[in-house]
VOGU-3710 file (C-alpha; in Angstrom, 3 decimals, decimal comma):
1> minlhphrma> 30,611/-12,685/21,618  28,235/-15,228/20,081  29,902/-18,375/18,808  28,438/-19,058/15,364  30,606/-22,089/14,612  28,095/-24,663/16,015  25,335/-23,078/13,956  27,426/-23,199/10,777  28,179/-26,871/11,407  24,498/-27,626/12,037
11> lrqalrrllg> 23,498/-25,748/8,885  26,013/-27,662/6,761  24,788/-30,949/8,248  21,165/-30,020/7,473  22,114/-29,123/3,901  23,850/-32,482/3,465  20,707/-34,256/4,656  18,569/-32,276/2,229  20,880/-32,883/-0,722  21,501/-36,498/0,236
21> kplgtllssl> 17,916/-37,443/-0,639  16,924/-35,041/-3,426  13,741/-36,874/-4,420  12,431/-37,054/-0,861  13,361/-33,428/-0,277  11,592/-32,352/-3,465  8,424/-34,282/-2,638  8,279/-32,962/0,934  8,883/-29,425/-0,268  6,162/-29,807/-2,900
31> vvaialtlpa> 3,700/-30,792/-0,181  4,586/-27,579/1,642  4,412/-25,552/-1,592  1,020/-26,858/-2,712  -0,520/-26,260/0,712  0,824/-22,695/0,830  -0,092/-21,940/-2,780  -3,841/-22,166/-2,120  -4,126/-19,341/0,460  -1,317/-17,275/-1,111
41> lgyvlidnls> -2,877/-17,376/-4,578  -6,297/-16,643/-3,144  -4,991/-13,599/-1,265  -3,246/-12,177/-4,336  -6,338/-12,771/-6,477  -8,513/-10,972/-3,919  -6,217/-7,950/-4,133  -6,560/-7,958/-7,922  -10,300/-8,600/-7,965  -10,924/-5,879/-5,379
51> glahgmsgkp> -9,674/-3,370/-7,947  -11,914/-4,959/-10,572  -14,925/-4,791/-8,259  -14,316/-1,124/-7,509  -14,018/-0,398/-11,225  -17,278/-2,139/-12,066  -19,186/-0,434/-9,278  -18,059/3,099/-10,077  -17,330/5,912/-7,640  -19,543/6,163/-4,546
61> eisvflhrnv> -21,248/9,514/-4,123  -23,313/11,505/-1,646  -26,241/13,591/-2,871  -27,050/16,673/-0,782  -30,512/18,169/-1,459  -31,090/21,744/-0,306  -34,247/23,458/0,851  -36,152/25,109/-1,992  -36,101/28,508/-0,275  -32,286/28,715/-0,040
71> aptqlqavet> -31,063/32,125/-1,211  -28,192/32,499/-3,707  -25,910/33,857/-0,971  -26,664/30,857/1,219  -26,041/28,560/-1,736  -22,613/30,114/-2,262  -21,812/29,758/1,434  -22,743/26,068/1,362  -20,529/25,468/-1,671  -17,598/27,282/-0,021
81> rlradkriaa> -17,999/25,204/3,108  -18,150/21,944/1,174  -15,067/22,764/-0,887  -13,147/23,536/2,309  -13,934/20,096/3,758  -10,844/17,931/3,175  -12,904/14,748/3,423  -14,534/15,634/0,085  -12,426/14,848/-2,993  -14,746/16,428/-5,581
91> lrfvprdlal> -18,184/17,976/-5,871  -20,504/19,312/-8,510  -23,552/21,525/-8,292  -26,768/20,311/-9,933  -29,294/23,177/-10,265  -32,943/22,264/-10,060  -33,622/23,160/-13,709  -30,848/20,836/-14,897  -32,099/18,079/-12,604  -35,566/18,364/-14,162
101> kqlaarggfa> -34,134/18,134/-17,675  -32,082/15,068/-16,715  -35,143/13,443/-15,201  -37,110/14,034/-18,390  -34,304/12,729/-20,609  -33,216/9,692/-18,619  -36,198/8,668/-16,592  -38,788/8,561/-19,319  -40,871/11,266/-17,613  -40,854/13,794/-20,445
111> dvtevlgdnp> -44,666/13,857/-20,636  -44,982/14,296/-16,877  -42,477/17,155/-16,644  -44,200/19,030/-19,438  -47,473/19,304/-17,511  -45,844/20,335/-14,243  -46,628/23,906/-13,387  -43,635/24,305/-11,104  -40,326/22,494/-10,791  -40,602/20,331/-7,632
121> lpdafvlepg> -36,930/19,391/-7,568  -34,448/21,168/-5,268  -30,910/22,341/-5,964  -28,354/19,704/-5,021  -24,673/19,008/-4,624  -23,198/15,651/-5,596  -20,098/14,868/-3,503  -17,335/12,327/-4,019  -15,679/11,445/-0,679  -11,918/11,122/-0,533
131> sedpelfkal> -12,175/7,543/0,738  -14,557/4,634/0,311  -14,515/3,867/4,032  -18,139/3,408/5,194  -17,311/5,196/8,460  -16,307/8,290/6,475  -19,671/8,198/4,654  -21,537/8,112/7,964  -19,481/10,954/9,442  -20,029/13,117/6,350
141> ataltampev> -23,758/12,364/6,339  -24,053/13,443/9,975  -22,177/16,695/9,316  -24,164/17,491/6,170  -27,536/16,771/7,769  -26,723/19,252/10,544  -26,384/22,114/8,031  -29,543/24,334/8,152  -29,659/24,729/4,348  -29,762/20,938/3,792
151> ehvqldsawv> -33,103/19,164/3,590  -32,015/15,607/2,763  -28,777/13,611/2,383  -28,744/10,469/0,260  -25,853/8,041/0,650  -24,602/5,861/-2,160  -22,760/3,659/0,335  -24,801/0,481/0,634  -22,762/-1,231/-2,080  -19,568/0,098/-0,489
161> erlhamlqla> -20,406/-1,553/2,820  -21,312/-4,821/1,100  -18,143/-4,717/-0,985  -15,950/-4,056/2,039  -17,681/-6,840/3,952  -17,220/-9,355/1,124  -13,556/-8,462/0,626  -12,858/-8,649/4,353  -14,638/-12,008/4,543  -12,592/-13,315/1,610
171> rwsmlllgal> -9,300/-12,104/3,121  -10,070/-13,590/6,519  -11,113/-16,834/4,842  -7,726/-17,010/3,121  -5,939/-16,297/6,400  -7,966/-19,002/8,160  -7,225/-21,443/5,346  -3,543/-20,559/5,618  -3,607/-21,203/9,370  -5,297/-24,590/8,941
181> lgaalvivtf> -2,927/-25,683/6,194  -0,019/-24,325/8,230  -1,014/-26,611/11,094  -1,064/-29,529/8,654  2,440/-28,592/7,453  3,703/-28,544/11,034  2,433/-32,120/11,376  4,152/-33,112/8,109  7,472/-31,676/9,291  6,930/-33,239/12,714
191> ntirlqiltq> 6,673/-36,709/11,176  9,603/-36,117/8,794  11,917/-35,180/11,659  10,550/-38,057/13,741  11,581/-40,538/11,049  15,046/-39,002/10,903  15,427/-39,276/14,668  14,316/-42,917/14,598  16,782/-43,633/11,783  19,657/-42,042/13,734
201> rheiavslll> 18,588/-43,130/17,201  21,697/-45,228/17,872  24,023/-42,486/16,675  22,174/-39,947/18,836  22,310/-42,219/21,888  26,074/-42,772/21,523  26,679/-39,031/21,036  24,765/-38,208/24,203  26,706/-40,824/26,146  29,958/-39,245/24,943
211> gvtrnyvrrp> 28,917/-35,908/26,420  27,453/-34,116/23,398  24,853/-31,590/24,493  21,238/-31,863/23,464  21,455/-28,470/21,750  24,248/-29,817/19,534  22,078/-32,777/18,537  18,970/-30,631/18,134  20,366/-27,897/15,855  20,723/-29,896/12,592
221> flyfgllqgl> 17,097/-31,065/12,816  15,871/-27,534/13,454  17,828/-26,162/10,500  16,587/-29,053/8,367  12,974/-28,127/9,129  13,669/-24,446/8,485  15,407/-25,097/5,146  12,711/-27,505/3,993  10,017/-24,970/4,848  11,954/-22,204/3,078
231> lggllawglv> 12,353/-24,376/-0,020  8,624/-25,090/0,060  7,958/-21,349/0,297  10,131/-20,686/-2,759  8,282/-23,374/-4,714  4,964/-21,905/-3,563  6,040/-18,499/-4,862  6,812/-20,099/-8,219  3,442/-21,855/-8,280  1,607/-18,625/-7,431
241> sgslallapr> 3,431/-16,733/-10,195  2,739/-19,497/-12,724  -0,924/-19,705/-11,762  -1,331/-15,934/-12,098  0,300/-16,053/-15,534  -2,262/-18,669/-16,607  -5,222/-16,804/-15,104  -4,202/-13,317/-16,279  -5,714/-13,515/-19,807  -9,045/-14,746/-18,414
251> lialarsynv> -9,218/-12,046/-15,749  -8,302/-9,304/-18,221  -10,964/-10,572/-20,632  -13,521/-10,503/-17,809  -12,563/-6,931/-16,957  -12,847/-5,835/-20,582  -16,354/-7,261/-20,784  -17,306/-4,717/-18,082  -15,296/-1,921/-19,759  -12,846/-1,939/-16,862
261> vldlhgadvl> -9,081/-1,722/-17,260  -7,533/-4,297/-14,921  -3,897/-3,819/-13,939  -3,110/-7,359/-12,870  -0,168/-7,651/-10,504  1,542/-10,525/-8,757  2,676/-10,803/-5,160  4,598/-7,761/-3,967  7,882/-7,855/-2,046  6,215/-7,806/1,381
271> qiaallifaa> 3,831/-10,624/0,453  6,696/-12,744/-0,896  8,764/-12,096/2,230  5,784/-12,975/4,450  5,245/-16,217/2,507  8,896/-17,286/2,834  9,127/-16,363/6,515  5,840/-18,126/7,269  6,983/-21,286/5,475  10,365/-21,272/7,224
281> llgwlgagls> 8,759/-20,754/10,649  6,346/-23,622/10,044  9,271/-25,913/9,243  11,188/-24,711/12,279  8,145/-25,159/14,549  7,389/-28,666/13,287  11,029/-29,697/13,702  11,221/-28,147/17,162  8,118/-29,978/18,386  9,324/-33,263/16,953
291> vrrhlhdraa> 12,813/-32,920/18,430  11,415/-31,947/21,816  9,087/-34,952/21,802  11,236/-37,716/20,330  14,768/-36,669/21,184  13,887/-36,554/24,867  12,341/-40,005/24,526  15,547/-41,301/22,925  17,631/-39,777/25,727  15,424/-41,309/28,421
301> e> 15,766/-44,870/27,072
//
């Protein structure tokens, strides 16, 4: 059976150290919070703006142009096959006569279409894939091109690929920024614990001489780093929520200017949990490195 009593004692000792210097604890936790707020806020904003970007760009589509000599029975067979494909969320048939009328009305070619002796446009299907994954677009294009009734397939996926690439770049940039700032927070905790060890060096030396184990001496510092990191994570969550509340009216106004309804949301439960765990682990890691480095030095003197 695991003996939790030493851990409870170490946790109470760490709490006393945190509460014993409230101003220092608050300032150190604010350093952690501000550093974590930057990548956390950026990640949440990217999630919100990705929805805005999709709304502004509209739904991606695939246009399938048929051969002009396709018979009505073949046309029906093509439509049946397309509707049976589960990768296609929706489709509509655009007959060649309707396509010519739309060209005349929207393209400014009314005079040109009037002098045409024959309609040069083919029948077409306009498909809406079930996902905006560029790989799905490529797979559908390959399958559609292989159909004997199809003459040409036009993908509306260039903007999808660019959008995915930009969003992935932004997310990875936030993760990289979080990693760099996390390393800086480990150094901050490292120095904080180092100062505590130097302040208590005589007490630690006497305790070790009396037979106290190194684990007993180490635990309060580890819990101190963990609690300070966790407190910084909680403050970072508050800063992210406050920043989103300030930015929300501006983002909603931007969305309205593009006739897009933006459902702005804050960090979800998993993101909050990840932020708190990440902050606590950074504090624990910084404390562990500092204790391993300086406590061993104290014991060797």
